[in-house]
C-alpha positions as CSV (number, residue, x, y, z in Angstrom):
1,M,0.0,0.0,0.0
2,V,2.9,2.4,0.8
3,G,4.3,1.9,-2.7
4,C,0.9,2.6,-4.2
5,L,0.5,5.8,-2.2
6,S,4.0,7.0,-3.1
7,R,3.4,6.4,-6.8
8,N,0.1,8.3,-6.7
9,F,1.8,11.1,-4.8
10,A,4.7,11.1,-7.3
11,F,2.2,11.2,-10.2
12,R,0.5,14.3,-8.7
13,L,3.8,16.0,-8.2
14,I,4.7,15.5,-11.8
15,V,1.4,16.9,-13.0
16,L,1.7,19.9,-10.6
17,K,5.3,20.6,-11.5
18,A,4.4,20.5,-15.2
19,L,1.5,22.9,-14.7
20,L,3.7,25.3,-12.8
21,Q,6.5,25.1,-15.4
22,N,4.6,25.3,-18.6
23,M,1.0,26.5,-18.4
24,G,0.5,25.7,-22.1
25,L,0.5,21.9,-21.5
26,I,-2.0,19.9,-19.4
27,V,-2.6,16.2,-18.8
28,R,-6.1,14.8,-19.2
29,S,-7.7,11.6,-20.4
30,S,-7.0,10.6,-24.0
31,A,-8.9,8.5,-26.6
32,I,-5.5,7.1,-27.6
33,H,-4.3,5.7,-24.2
34,A,-5.4,6.6,-20.7
35,A,-3.9,10.0,-20.1
36,G,-2.5,12.3,-22.7
37,C,-0.7,15.7,-23.0
38,Y,-2.7,18.5,-24.5
39,T,-1.8,22.1,-25.4
40,T,-3.9,25.0,-24.2
41,T,-2.3,27.4,-26.6
42,P,-1.5,27.2,-30.3
43,I,2.0,25.8,-31.1
44,R,3.9,26.8,-34.3
45,K,5.7,24.3,-36.5
46,G,9.4,23.9,-35.3
47,E,8.7,25.0,-31.7
48,R,10.0,23.0,-28.8
49,V,7.0,21.6,-27.0
50,A,8.6,19.8,-24.1
51,E,11.8,18.2,-22.9
52,Y,11.8,14.5,-22.0
53,T,13.5,14.5,-18.6
54,G,14.3,12.0,-15.9
55,R,17.1,9.8,-14.6
56,H,19.6,8.4,-17.2
57,I,20.0,4.7,-16.6
58,N,21.3,1.8,-18.6
59,K,19.0,-0.6,-20.4
60,E,19.7,-3.5,-18.1
61,E,18.8,-1.5,-15.0
62,A,15.6,-0.3,-16.7
63,D,14.7,-3.9,-17.6
64,R,15.3,-5.0,-14.0
65,L,13.3,-2.0,-12.5
66,Y,10.3,-2.5,-14.7
67,E,10.2,-6.2,-15.2
68,D,6.8,-6.6,-13.7
69,Y,5.3,-3.3,-14.8
70,P,2.9,-3.3,-17.8
71,V,3.5,0.5,-18.5
72,T,6.9,2.3,-18.5
73,Y,7.9,5.8,-19.4
74,L,11.4,5.0,-20.8
75,F,13.0,6.8,-23.7
76,G,16.0,5.2,-25.5
77,L,18.9,7.5,-26.2
78,G,21.3,7.0,-29.1
79,D,21.9,3.2,-29.6
80,G,19.4,2.4,-26.9
81,E,21.9,1.3,-24.2
82,T,21.0,4.4,-22.1
83,V,17.4,5.3,-21.4
84,I,15.7,8.2,-19.7
85,D,13.4,7.0,-16.9
86,G,10.7,9.6,-17.7
87,F,9.5,11.9,-14.9
88,C,8.0,14.9,-16.7
89,I,5.0,16.1,-18.6
90,A,6.5,14.7,-21.8
91,M,6.0,11.1,-20.4
92,F,2.2,11.7,-21.1
93,I,2.7,12.3,-24.8
94,N,1.1,9.4,-26.6
95,H,2.2,7.6,-29.7
96,S,0.6,8.3,-33.1
97,C,1.6,6.9,-36.5
98,D,0.9,10.5,-37.8
99,G,2.1,12.5,-34.8
100,N,2.1,16.3,-34.7
101,C,5.5,16.3,-33.1
102,E,8.8,14.5,-33.4
103,T,11.7,14.0,-31.0
104,S,15.3,15.0,-31.4
105,E,18.4,14.4,-29.2
106,D,20.8,17.2,-28.4
107,D,23.7,16.6,-26.1
108,G,21.8,14.1,-23.9
109,H,18.6,16.1,-23.9
110,V,15.5,14.9,-25.8
111,W,13.2,17.6,-27.2
112,V,9.7,17.1,-28.5
113,K,9.2,19.5,-31.4
114,A,6.2,20.4,-33.5
115,V,6.3,19.2,-37.1
116,R,3.3,21.3,-38.0
117,D,1.2,24.0,-36.5
118,I,-0.8,22.6,-33.6
119,P,-4.1,24.3,-32.6
120,A,-5.0,24.9,-29.0
121,E,-6.8,22.0,-27.2
122,S,-5.0,19.4,-29.4
123,E,-3.4,16.3,-28.0
124,I,0.4,16.3,-28.5
125,T,1.6,13.1,-30.1
126,Y,4.7,11.7,-31.8
127,D,5.7,8.4,-33.4
128,Y,7.5,6.3,-30.8
129,C,9.4,4.2,-33.4
130,L,9.9,1.5,-30.8
131,Y,12.6,-1.0,-31.4
132,D,12.6,-3.2,-28.2
133,G,9.7,-4.9,-26.7
134,G,10.2,-8.6,-26.5
135,D,7.1,-10.5,-27.4
136,D,4.8,-7.4,-26.7
137,P,3.0,-6.5,-30.0
138,C,2.8,-2.8,-28.8
139,T,-0.5,-2.4,-30.5
140,C,-1.3,1.1,-31.7
141,Y,-4.6,2.8,-31.0
142,C,-3.9,6.2,-32.6
143,G,-6.7,6.0,-35.2
144,A,-4.6,7.8,-37.8
145,A,-5.7,7.3,-41.4
146,K,-2.4,5.4,-42.2
147,C,-2.0,3.7,-38.8
148,R,0.4,0.8,-39.0
149,G,-1.3,-1.0,-36.1
150,S,2.0,-1.0,-34.0
151,M,4.1,1.5,-32.1
152,Y,7.2,-0.2,-33.5
153,S,9.2,1.6,-36.1
154,R,8.7,0.5,-39.8
155,E,12.2,-1.0,-39.7
156,E,11.4,-3.0,-36.5
157,I,8.2,-4.3,-38.0
158,K,10.2,-5.5,-41.1
159,R,12.8,-7.1,-38.9
160,R,10.2,-8.9,-36.9
161,K,8.4,-10.1,-40.1
162,I,11.7,-11.5,-41.5
163,A,12.5,-13.2,-38.1
164,A,9.0,-14.8,-38.0
165,R,9.4,-16.0,-41.6
166,K,12.8,-17.5,-40.9
167,A,11.5,-19.2,-37.7
168,A,8.5,-20.7,-39.7
169,E,10.9,-21.9,-42.5
170,K,13.2,-23.5,-39.9
171,K,10.2,-25.2,-38.3
172,R,9.0,-26.5,-41.7
173,S,12.5,-27.7,-42.5
174,K,12.7,-29.7,-39.2
175,R,9.4,-31.3,-40.0
176,K,10.6,-32.4,-43.4
177,T,13.8,-33.7,-42.0
178,A,11.9,-35.7,-39.3
179,A,9.6,-37.1,-42.0
180,R,12.6,-38.2,-44.2
181,G,14.4,-39.6,-41.1
182,N,11.7,-42.2,-40.2
183,G,11.7,-43.5,-43.8
184,S,7.9,-43.5,-44.0
185,G,7.5,-40.0,-45.5
186,V,5.2,-39.3,-42.6
187,A,6.1,-36.7,-40.0
188,V,6.4,-38.1,-36.5
189,K,6.5,-35.9,-33.4
190,N,6.8,-37.4,-29.9
191,G,5.8,-40.7,-31.3
192,A,2.5,-39.4,-32.8
193,V,1.9,-39.4,-36.6
194,K,1.3,-35.9,-38.0
């Protein structure tokens, strides 16, 4: 119970700090995912919207810390070996396959910048381009016209499809080898005819 209370208190502190620091951004419920970050004022293309801040930790520590947590607020830096353990308003910015912002790294800082003019009352979004998620499909619920159905990057989706195809080919090859090996032309698995 103490951990739950401290997490709830920490959440409220994040929201309060964000409101005090940048009155143009607020956190409220989102049709995309639970809570989202919204602007109360118009934002021009190219403007910095927020900085993704938090502790910089290595990937192994992040994996260990959040092993049993279904939701994390981690942002991979550079090659992904270092991550930011998000503790800021930017952690509430949701994924969209057609985001109105993008992220950029500058000397260990991650900035969320507008890629087009954003009207007041709009939800702030960017393409997460995930590249690490184990078996999690990281399903996307952005609702964009060209939604790819996943928060993974296009490159990661291609890599996963190739890996799945190779695994299926390897499985078929093993079955064929087993069928030839018993001399009957019939695949046998664990003593049962397939």
